[in-house]
C-alpha positions in Angstrom: 42.6 -5.7 22.1 41.9 -2.2 20.9 41.7 -3.5 17.4 38.9 -5.9 18.3 36.9 -3.1 20.0 37.4 -0.9 16.9 36.1 -3.6 14.6 33.1 -4.3 16.8 32.3 -0.6 17.0 32.6 -0.3 13.2 30.4 -3.3 12.7 27.8 -1.9 15.0 27.8 1.5 13.1 27.4 -0.4 9.8 24.6 -2.4 11.1 22.8 0.7 12.4 23.3 2.4 9.0 21.9 -0.5 7.1 18.9 -0.8 9.5 18.2 2.9 9.0 18.4 2.6 5.2 16.0 -0.3 5.2 13.5 1.6 7.3 13.7 4.7 5.3 13.4 2.9 2.0 9.7 2.2 2.3 7.2 5.1 2.1 3.6 5.4 3.2 1.0 6.8 0.8 -2.4 7.9 2.1 -4.7 6.7 -0.6 -6.8 9.7 -1.9 -4.6 12.1 0.0 -6.8 14.2 2.3 -10.0 12.8 0.8 -9.1 9.3 1.8 -10.5 6.1 0.2 -13.5 7.6 -1.6 -15.3 7.9 -4.9 -13.5 9.0 -8.0 -10.1 8.0 -6.4 -9.0 6.2 -9.6 -6.6 9.0 -10.8 -4.9 9.3 -7.4 -1.9 7.1 -8.4 -1.1 9.2 -11.4 2.2 11.0 -11.2 3.3 9.0 -8.1 6.2 6.6 -8.0 5.7 3.4 -6.0 8.3 0.8 -5.0 7.9 -2.7 -3.7 7.7 -2.4 0.1 5.8 0.9 0.1 2.6 1.0 2.1 -0.8 2.2 1.0 -2.9 3.5 3.8 -6.7 3.3 3.1 -8.6 5.6 5.4 -12.4 5.5 5.3 -15.5 5.3 7.6 -15.6 1.8 8.9 -18.8 0.1 7.8 -19.3 2.5 4.9 -16.6 1.0 2.6 -14.0 -1.8 2.4 -10.8 -2.5 0.4 -10.6 -5.7 -1.6 -7.5 -7.0 -3.4 -8.5 -8.1 -6.8 -6.8 -9.1 -10.1 -7.1 -7.2 -13.4 -10.4 -8.9 -14.3 -11.9 -8.0 -10.9 -10.7 -4.4 -11.3 -12.1 -4.0 -14.8 -15.5 -5.7 -14.0 -15.7 -4.4 -10.4 -16.2 -7.8 -9.0 -14.3 -9.7 -6.2 -13.8 -13.4 -6.4 -14.8 -15.5 -3.5 -12.0 -15.6 -1.0 -10.4 -12.3 -2.1 -8.5 -10.6 0.7 -10.8 -8.0 2.2 -9.9 -5.2 4.6 -12.6 -3.5 6.8 -10.9 -1.6 9.6 -11.2 1.9 8.1 -7.4 2.4 8.5 -6.0 -0.4 6.4 -2.3 -0.6 5.6 -1.3 -2.7 2.6 2.4 -3.3 1.6 2.9 -3.3 -2.1 4.6 -6.2 -3.9 6.5 -5.6 -7.1 4.2 -5.4 -10.1 0.6 -4.2 -10.5 -1.8 -4.3 -7.6 -5.6 -3.7 -7.9 -7.9 -2.6 -5.2 -11.7 -2.0 -5.2 -14.5 -1.3 -2.8 -16.9 -4.2 -3.1 -20.0 -2.4 -1.6 -22.7 -2.3 -4.3 -22.1 0.5 -6.8 -19.0 1.9 -5.1 -16.4 0.5 -7.5 -18.6 1.5 -10.5 -18.6 5.0 -9.0 -14.8 5.1 -9.2 -13.8 3.6 -5.9 -10.9 1.5 -7.3 -7.2 2.0 -8.0 -4.5 0.3 -9.9 -1.0 0.8 -8.6 2.3 -0.2 -10.2 5.3 -0.8 -7.9 8.8 -1.1 -9.3 
């Protein structure tokens, strides 16, 4: 009987440990740091290491900007295709998938003024 209790307790400890590791594995990154999602943010990802599951937090004045998920062509041309995922809350949290992700502001002139980022997650 004591053996079963020991095994159950050990299993619970292991479960809690794995749960804690899973939670601590992802990191949140405030895009633009203290400046937030703003103009000339394109160099913000430089020197940072991102992993799949990390969360980008885009903070900006609601109504003044947006965040649009685009592909490489959309990033390079500063255009969003019809149906592109668009965030508008001013406090948008986007979980990164493995690979390269591209984000722009689709308000006229904003992307051309540097309001776009390219992030690579391993």
